[in-house]
PDB file of N, CA, C, O and CB in Angstrom:
ATOM      1  N   MET A   1     -21.789  -0.250 -34.977  1.00  0.00           N
ATOM      2  CA  MET A   1     -20.777   0.593 -34.077  1.00  0.00           C
ATOM      3  C   MET A   1     -19.949   1.314 -33.698  1.00  0.00           C
ATOM      4  O   MET A   1     -18.728   1.156 -33.686  1.00  0.00           O
ATOM      5  CB  MET A   1     -20.457   0.471 -33.790  1.00  0.00           C
ATOM      6  N   THR A   2     -20.875   2.582 -33.192  1.00  0.00           N
ATOM      7  CA  THR A   2     -20.192   3.374 -32.942  1.00  0.00           C
ATOM      8  C   THR A   2     -18.724   3.169 -32.749  1.00  0.00           C
ATOM      9  O   THR A   2     -18.150   2.087 -32.628  1.00  0.00           O
ATOM     10  CB  THR A   2     -20.716   3.797 -32.145  1.00  0.00           C
ATOM     11  N   ILE A   3     -18.080   4.640 -32.736  1.00  0.00           N
ATOM     12  CA  ILE A   3     -17.400   5.010 -32.270  1.00  0.00           C
ATOM     13  C   ILE A   3     -16.813   4.155 -30.544  1.00  0.00           C
ATOM     14  O   ILE A   3     -16.074   3.205 -30.291  1.00  0.00           O
ATOM     15  CB  ILE A   3     -17.934   6.207 -32.474  1.00  0.00           C
ATOM     16  N   GLU A   4     -17.712   5.228 -29.607  1.00  0.00           N
ATOM     17  CA  GLU A   4     -17.811   4.931 -28.825  1.00  0.00           C
ATOM     18  C   GLU A   4     -18.036   3.037 -28.333  1.00  0.00           C
ATOM     19  O   GLU A   4     -17.650   2.780 -27.193  1.00  0.00           O
ATOM     20  CB  GLU A   4     -18.523   5.860 -28.717  1.00  0.00           C
ATOM     21  N   GLU A   5     -18.330   2.433 -28.750  1.00  0.00           N
ATOM     22  CA  GLU A   5     -19.062   0.728 -28.817  1.00  0.00           C
ATOM     23  C   GLU A   5     -17.196   1.094 -28.934  1.00  0.00           C
ATOM     24  O   GLU A   5     -16.526   1.384 -27.943  1.00  0.00           O
ATOM     25  CB  GLU A   5     -20.617  -0.316 -30.490  1.00  0.00           C
ATOM     26  N   MET A   6     -16.652   0.996 -30.309  1.00  0.00           N
ATOM     27  CA  MET A   6     -15.190   0.409 -30.280  1.00  0.00           C
ATOM     28  C   MET A   6     -14.445   0.739 -29.636  1.00  0.00           C
ATOM     29  O   MET A   6     -13.619  -0.138 -29.381  1.00  0.00           O
ATOM     30  CB  MET A   6     -14.538   0.434 -31.147  1.00  0.00           C
ATOM     31  N   LYS A   7     -14.267   1.740 -29.142  1.00  0.00           N
ATOM     32  CA  LYS A   7     -13.120   2.499 -27.971  1.00  0.00           C
ATOM     33  C   LYS A   7     -13.248   1.450 -26.527  1.00  0.00           C
ATOM     34  O   LYS A   7     -12.363   0.954 -25.829  1.00  0.00           O
ATOM     35  CB  LYS A   7     -13.754   4.549 -27.442  1.00  0.00           C
ATOM     36  N   ALA A   8     -14.706   1.373 -26.447  1.00  0.00           N
ATOM     37  CA  ALA A   8     -14.780   0.118 -25.391  1.00  0.00           C
ATOM     38  C   ALA A   8     -14.545  -1.370 -25.421  1.00  0.00           C
ATOM     39  O   ALA A   8     -14.367  -2.232 -24.560  1.00  0.00           O
ATOM     40  CB  ALA A   8     -15.887   0.067 -25.011  1.00  0.00           C
ATOM     41  N   LEU A   9     -14.632  -1.341 -27.169  1.00  0.00           N
ATOM     42  CA  LEU A   9     -14.445  -2.814 -27.023  1.00  0.00           C
ATOM     43  C   LEU A   9     -12.855  -2.751 -27.091  1.00  0.00           C
ATOM     44  O   LEU A   9     -12.315  -3.689 -26.504  1.00  0.00           O
ATOM     45  CB  LEU A   9     -15.253  -3.827 -28.274  1.00  0.00           C
ATOM     46  N   LEU A  10     -12.019  -1.853 -27.676  1.00  0.00           N
ATOM     47  CA  LEU A  10     -10.230  -1.905 -27.094  1.00  0.00           C
ATOM     48  C   LEU A  10     -10.090  -1.830 -26.289  1.00  0.00           C
ATOM     49  O   LEU A  10      -9.109  -2.463 -25.900  1.00  0.00           O
ATOM     50  CB  LEU A  10      -9.239  -1.183 -27.281  1.00  0.00           C
ATOM     51  N   ALA A  11     -10.962  -0.926 -25.085  1.00  0.00           N
ATOM     52  CA  ALA A  11     -10.962  -0.958 -23.600  1.00  0.00           C
ATOM     53  C   ALA A  11      -9.504  -2.527 -23.352  1.00  0.00           C
ATOM     54  O   ALA A  11      -8.312  -2.811 -23.231  1.00  0.00           O
ATOM     55  CB  ALA A  11     -13.105  -1.389 -22.918  1.00  0.00           C
ATOM     56  N   LYS A  12     -11.242  -3.132 -23.445  1.00  0.00           N
ATOM     57  CA  LYS A  12     -11.227  -4.723 -23.019  1.00  0.00           C
ATOM     58  C   LYS A  12     -10.804  -5.526 -23.193  1.00  0.00           C
ATOM     59  O   LYS A  12     -10.978  -6.566 -22.558  1.00  0.00           O
ATOM     60  CB  LYS A  12     -11.807  -5.298 -23.069  1.00  0.00           C
ATOM     61  N   ILE A  13      -9.817  -5.311 -24.455  1.00  0.00           N
ATOM     62  CA  ILE A  13      -9.036  -6.429 -24.991  1.00  0.00           C
ATOM     63  C   ILE A  13      -7.975  -6.414 -24.915  1.00  0.00           C
ATOM     64  O   ILE A  13      -7.622  -7.570 -25.146  1.00  0.00           O
ATOM     65  CB  ILE A  13      -9.120  -6.705 -26.034  1.00  0.00           C
ATOM     66  N   ALA A  14      -6.760  -5.555 -24.642  1.00  0.00           N
ATOM     67  CA  ALA A  14      -6.143  -4.341 -23.949  1.00  0.00           C
ATOM     68  C   ALA A  14      -6.119  -5.422 -22.470  1.00  0.00           C
ATOM     69  O   ALA A  14      -5.475  -6.406 -22.105  1.00  0.00           O
ATOM     70  CB  ALA A  14      -7.289  -2.544 -23.949  1.00  0.00           C
ATOM     71  N   ASP A  15      -7.023  -4.723 -22.025  1.00  0.00           N
ATOM     72  CA  ASP A  15      -6.906  -5.621 -20.634  1.00  0.00           C
ATOM     73  C   ASP A  15      -6.640  -6.761 -20.612  1.00  0.00           C
ATOM     74  O   ASP A  15      -5.536  -7.210 -20.305  1.00  0.00           O
ATOM     75  CB  ASP A  15      -7.896  -5.729 -19.917  1.00  0.00           C
ATOM     76  N   THR A  16      -8.020  -7.675 -21.069  1.00  0.00           N
ATOM     77  CA  THR A  16      -7.388  -8.400 -21.156  1.00  0.00           C
ATOM     78  C   THR A  16      -6.049  -9.462 -21.615  1.00  0.00           C
ATOM     79  O   THR A  16      -5.669 -10.627 -21.493  1.00  0.00           O
ATOM     80  CB  THR A  16      -7.893  -8.338 -21.133  1.00  0.00           C
ATOM     81  N   ALA A  17      -5.622  -8.025 -22.280  1.00  0.00           N
ATOM     82  CA  ALA A  17      -3.708  -8.536 -22.945  1.00  0.00           C
ATOM     83  C   ALA A  17      -2.561  -8.771 -22.494  1.00  0.00           C
ATOM     84  O   ALA A  17      -1.469  -9.303 -22.693  1.00  0.00           O
ATOM     85  CB  ALA A  17      -3.017  -7.751 -23.646  1.00  0.00           C
ATOM     86  N   ILE A  18      -3.709  -7.715 -21.270  1.00  0.00           N
ATOM     87  CA  ILE A  18      -2.894  -7.688 -20.154  1.00  0.00           C
ATOM     88  C   ILE A  18      -3.145  -8.639 -18.809  1.00  0.00           C
ATOM     89  O   ILE A  18      -2.250  -9.464 -18.623  1.00  0.00           O
ATOM     90  CB  ILE A  18      -2.936  -6.356 -19.798  1.00  0.00           C
ATOM     91  N   LYS A  19      -3.611  -8.640 -18.398  1.00  0.00           N
ATOM     92  CA  LYS A  19      -4.036  -9.889 -17.203  1.00  0.00           C
ATOM     93  C   LYS A  19      -3.471 -10.925 -17.803  1.00  0.00           C
ATOM     94  O   LYS A  19      -2.598 -11.444 -17.107  1.00  0.00           O
ATOM     95  CB  LYS A  19      -5.742 -10.284 -16.868  1.00  0.00           C
ATOM     96  N   ALA A  20      -3.661 -11.477 -18.954  1.00  0.00           N
ATOM     97  CA  ALA A  20      -2.708 -12.848 -19.864  1.00  0.00           C
ATOM     98  C   ALA A  20      -1.460 -12.693 -19.460  1.00  0.00           C
ATOM     99  O   ALA A  20      -0.827 -13.545 -18.836  1.00  0.00           O
ATOM    100  CB  ALA A  20      -2.601 -12.826 -21.682  1.00  0.00           C
ATOM    101  N   GLN A  21      -0.853 -11.085 -19.955  1.00  0.00           N
ATOM    102  CA  GLN A  21       0.331 -11.162 -20.183  1.00  0.00           C
ATOM    103  C   GLN A  21       0.575 -10.969 -18.568  1.00  0.00           C
ATOM    104  O   GLN A  21       1.696 -10.491 -18.393  1.00  0.00           O
ATOM    105  CB  GLN A  21       0.919 -10.163 -21.330  1.00  0.00           C
ATOM    106  N   GLU A  22      -0.300 -11.247 -17.028  1.00  0.00           N
ATOM    107  CA  GLU A  22       0.613 -10.791 -16.214  1.00  0.00           C
ATOM    108  C   GLU A  22       0.544 -12.881 -15.408  1.00  0.00           C
ATOM    109  O   GLU A  22       1.267 -13.489 -14.619  1.00  0.00           O
ATOM    110  CB  GLU A  22      -0.038  -8.940 -15.094  1.00  0.00           C
ATOM    111  N   LEU A  23      -0.324 -13.138 -15.949  1.00  0.00           N
ATOM    112  CA  LEU A  23       0.122 -14.770 -16.030  1.00  0.00           C
ATOM    113  C   LEU A  23       0.242 -15.410 -16.180  1.00  0.00           C
ATOM    114  O   LEU A  23      -0.198 -16.449 -15.688  1.00  0.00           O
ATOM    115  CB  LEU A  23       0.198 -15.383 -15.943  1.00  0.00           C
ATOM    116  N   ASP A  24       1.233 -15.141 -17.326  1.00  0.00           N
ATOM    117  CA  ASP A  24       2.240 -16.267 -18.289  1.00  0.00           C
ATOM    118  C   ASP A  24       3.418 -14.825 -17.360  1.00  0.00           C
ATOM    119  O   ASP A  24       4.541 -15.318 -17.247  1.00  0.00           O
ATOM    120  CB  ASP A  24       1.975 -16.481 -20.956  1.00  0.00           C
ATOM    121  N   ASP A  25       3.408 -14.248 -17.124  1.00  0.00           N
ATOM    122  CA  ASP A  25       4.605 -13.481 -16.036  1.00  0.00           C
ATOM    123  C   ASP A  25       4.944 -14.485 -14.709  1.00  0.00           C
ATOM    124  O   ASP A  25       6.024 -14.960 -14.358  1.00  0.00           O
ATOM    125  CB  ASP A  25       3.872 -11.791 -15.284  1.00  0.00           C
ATOM    126  N   ILE A  26       3.339 -14.644 -14.000  1.00  0.00           N
ATOM    127  CA  ILE A  26       3.026 -15.327 -12.653  1.00  0.00           C
ATOM    128  C   ILE A  26       3.917 -16.574 -12.898  1.00  0.00           C
ATOM    129  O   ILE A  26       4.921 -16.936 -12.285  1.00  0.00           O
ATOM    130  CB  ILE A  26       1.290 -15.695 -12.338  1.00  0.00           C
ATOM    131  N   ARG A  27       3.055 -17.337 -14.339  1.00  0.00           N
ATOM    132  CA  ARG A  27       4.010 -19.355 -14.898  1.00  0.00           C
ATOM    133  C   ARG A  27       4.821 -18.949 -14.855  1.00  0.00           C
ATOM    134  O   ARG A  27       5.297 -19.394 -13.810  1.00  0.00           O
ATOM    135  CB  ARG A  27       4.032 -20.432 -16.420  1.00  0.00           C
ATOM    136  N   ARG A  28       6.023 -17.816 -15.586  1.00  0.00           N
ATOM    137  CA  ARG A  28       7.253 -18.417 -15.882  1.00  0.00           C
ATOM    138  C   ARG A  28       8.032 -18.335 -14.862  1.00  0.00           C
ATOM    139  O   ARG A  28       9.142 -18.866 -14.854  1.00  0.00           O
ATOM    140  CB  ARG A  28       7.874 -17.938 -16.933  1.00  0.00           C
ATOM    141  N   ALA A  29       7.505 -17.595 -13.775  1.00  0.00           N
ATOM    142  CA  ALA A  29       7.790 -16.706 -12.526  1.00  0.00           C
ATOM    143  C   ALA A  29       8.053 -18.071 -11.663  1.00  0.00           C
ATOM    144  O   ALA A  29       9.144 -18.054 -11.094  1.00  0.00           O
ATOM    145  CB  ALA A  29       6.368 -15.510 -11.921  1.00  0.00           C
ATOM    146  N   ARG A  30       7.212 -19.338 -11.435  1.00  0.00           N
ATOM    147  CA  ARG A  30       6.704 -20.919 -10.881  1.00  0.00           C
ATOM    148  C   ARG A  30       7.669 -21.200 -10.717  1.00  0.00           C
ATOM    149  O   ARG A  30       8.342 -21.319  -9.693  1.00  0.00           O
ATOM    150  CB  ARG A  30       5.953 -22.025 -11.627  1.00  0.00           C
ATOM    151  N   GLN A  31       7.988 -21.442 -12.439  1.00  0.00           N
ATOM    152  CA  GLN A  31       8.790 -22.339 -13.307  1.00  0.00           C
ATOM    153  C   GLN A  31      10.492 -21.857 -12.815  1.00  0.00           C
ATOM    154  O   GLN A  31      11.090 -22.769 -12.245  1.00  0.00           O
ATOM    155  CB  GLN A  31       8.338 -22.019 -15.182  1.00  0.00           C
ATOM    156  N   ALA A  32      10.979 -21.050 -12.920  1.00  0.00           N
ATOM    157  CA  ALA A  32      11.806 -20.264 -12.417  1.00  0.00           C
ATOM    158  C   ALA A  32      12.489 -20.941 -11.078  1.00  0.00           C
ATOM    159  O   ALA A  32      13.421 -21.744 -11.056  1.00  0.00           O
ATOM    160  CB  ALA A  32      11.094 -19.007 -12.217  1.00  0.00           C
ATOM    161  N   LEU A  33      11.481 -20.176  -9.548  1.00  0.00           N
ATOM    162  CA  LEU A  33      11.268 -21.138  -8.599  1.00  0.00           C
ATOM    163  C   LEU A  33      10.718 -22.156  -8.519  1.00  0.00           C
ATOM    164  O   LEU A  33      10.024 -22.287  -7.510  1.00  0.00           O
ATOM    165  CB  LEU A  33      10.927 -20.839  -7.922  1.00  0.00           C
ATOM    166  N   ASN A  34      10.763 -23.390  -9.563  1.00  0.00           N
ATOM    167  CA  ASN A  34      10.357 -24.797  -8.944  1.00  0.00           C
ATOM    168  C   ASN A  34      12.333 -24.972  -9.766  1.00  0.00           C
ATOM    169  O   ASN A  34      13.127 -25.902  -9.628  1.00  0.00           O
ATOM    170  CB  ASN A  34       8.321 -26.019  -9.809  1.00  0.00           C
ATOM    171  N   ILE A  35      12.425 -24.187 -10.237  1.00  0.00           N
ATOM    172  CA  ILE A  35      13.895 -25.300 -11.216  1.00  0.00           C
ATOM    173  C   ILE A  35      15.322 -25.126  -9.772  1.00  0.00           C
ATOM    174  O   ILE A  35      16.094 -26.002  -9.383  1.00  0.00           O
ATOM    175  CB  ILE A  35      14.795 -23.976 -13.626  1.00  0.00           C
ATOM    176  N   ILE A  36      15.166 -23.268  -9.172  1.00  0.00           N
ATOM    177  CA  ILE A  36      15.900 -22.932  -8.165  1.00  0.00           C
ATOM    178  C   ILE A  36      15.592 -24.107  -7.129  1.00  0.00           C
ATOM    179  O   ILE A  36      16.750 -24.398  -6.830  1.00  0.00           O
ATOM    180  CB  ILE A  36      15.592 -21.482  -7.711  1.00  0.00           C
ATOM    181  N   TRP A  37      14.750 -25.012  -6.352  1.00  0.00           N
ATOM    182  CA  TRP A  37      14.008 -25.557  -5.655  1.00  0.00           C
ATOM    183  C   TRP A  37      14.766 -27.042  -5.787  1.00  0.00           C
ATOM    184  O   TRP A  37      15.233 -27.521  -4.754  1.00  0.00           O
ATOM    185  CB  TRP A  37      12.532 -25.315  -6.069  1.00  0.00           C
ATOM    186  N   VAL A  38      14.894 -27.775  -7.043  1.00  0.00           N
ATOM    187  CA  VAL A  38      15.455 -28.221  -8.040  1.00  0.00           C
ATOM    188  C   VAL A  38      16.393 -29.088  -7.589  1.00  0.00           C
ATOM    189  O   VAL A  38      16.484 -30.282  -7.302  1.00  0.00           O
ATOM    190  CB  VAL A  38      15.889 -27.314  -8.811  1.00  0.00           C
ATOM    191  N   ASP A  39      17.504 -27.461  -7.636  1.00  0.00           N
ATOM    192  CA  ASP A  39      18.658 -27.243  -8.116  1.00  0.00           C
ATOM    193  C   ASP A  39      19.320 -27.990  -6.423  1.00  0.00           C
ATOM    194  O   ASP A  39      19.931 -29.046  -6.260  1.00  0.00           O
ATOM    195  CB  ASP A  39      18.950 -25.392  -8.719  1.00  0.00           C
ATOM    196  N   ALA A  40      18.813 -26.752  -5.191  1.00  0.00           N
ATOM    197  CA  ALA A  40      18.611 -26.223  -4.276  1.00  0.00           C
ATOM    198  C   ALA A  40      18.435 -28.269  -3.020  1.00  0.00           C
ATOM    199  O   ALA A  40      18.769 -28.867  -1.997  1.00  0.00           O
ATOM    200  CB  ALA A  40      17.114 -24.870  -4.731  1.00  0.00           C
ATOM    201  N   GLY A  41      17.592 -28.321  -4.412  1.00  0.00           N
ATOM    202  CA  GLY A  41      17.101 -30.444  -3.115  1.00  0.00           C
ATOM    203  C   GLY A  41      17.793 -31.161  -3.790  1.00  0.00           C
ATOM    204  O   GLY A  41      17.741 -32.391  -3.773  1.00  0.00           O
ATOM    205  N   GLU A  42      19.138 -29.926  -5.032  1.00  0.00           N
ATOM    206  CA  GLU A  42      20.101 -31.949  -5.226  1.00  0.00           C
ATOM    207  C   GLU A  42      21.416 -31.258  -4.625  1.00  0.00           C
ATOM    208  O   GLU A  42      22.300 -32.021  -4.235  1.00  0.00           O
ATOM    209  CB  GLU A  42      20.568 -32.986  -7.600  1.00  0.00           C
ATOM    210  N   SER A  43      21.613 -29.902  -4.521  1.00  0.00           N
ATOM    211  CA  SER A  43      22.632 -29.754  -3.786  1.00  0.00           C
ATOM    212  C   SER A  43      22.857 -30.083  -2.399  1.00  0.00           C
ATOM    213  O   SER A  43      23.893 -30.326  -1.780  1.00  0.00           O
ATOM    214  CB  SER A  43      22.828 -28.766  -3.903  1.00  0.00           C
ATOM    215  N   VAL A  44      21.971 -30.047  -2.150  1.00  0.00           N
ATOM    216  CA  VAL A  44      21.151 -30.399  -0.207  1.00  0.00           C
ATOM    217  C   VAL A  44      21.870 -32.212  -0.270  1.00  0.00           C
ATOM    218  O   VAL A  44      22.432 -32.704   0.708  1.00  0.00           O
ATOM    219  CB  VAL A  44      18.230 -30.401  -0.082  1.00  0.00           C
ATOM    220  N   ARG A  45      21.665 -33.045  -1.751  1.00  0.00           N
ATOM    221  CA  ARG A  45      21.325 -35.101  -1.663  1.00  0.00           C
ATOM    222  C   ARG A  45      23.039 -34.933  -1.746  1.00  0.00           C
ATOM    223  O   ARG A  45      23.638 -35.506  -0.836  1.00  0.00           O
ATOM    224  CB  ARG A  45      20.115 -36.430  -3.587  1.00  0.00           C
ATOM    225  N   SER A  46      23.741 -34.320  -2.591  1.00  0.00           N
ATOM    226  CA  SER A  46      25.382 -34.568  -3.175  1.00  0.00           C
ATOM    227  C   SER A  46      26.131 -34.659  -1.329  1.00  0.00           C
ATOM    228  O   SER A  46      27.338 -34.835  -1.160  1.00  0.00           O
ATOM    229  CB  SER A  46      26.208 -32.638  -4.526  1.00  0.00           C
TER     230      SER A  46
END
């Protein structure tokens, strides 16, 4: 494996890690929104 191939591989790994982090952030934001919606629903009912 040449240095250029290694660099390309590392760039691909870094890109994948960034995408995974963004997906995780989106999932967390969705969970937070769901909790807010549930809380809002409970206070409307009571």
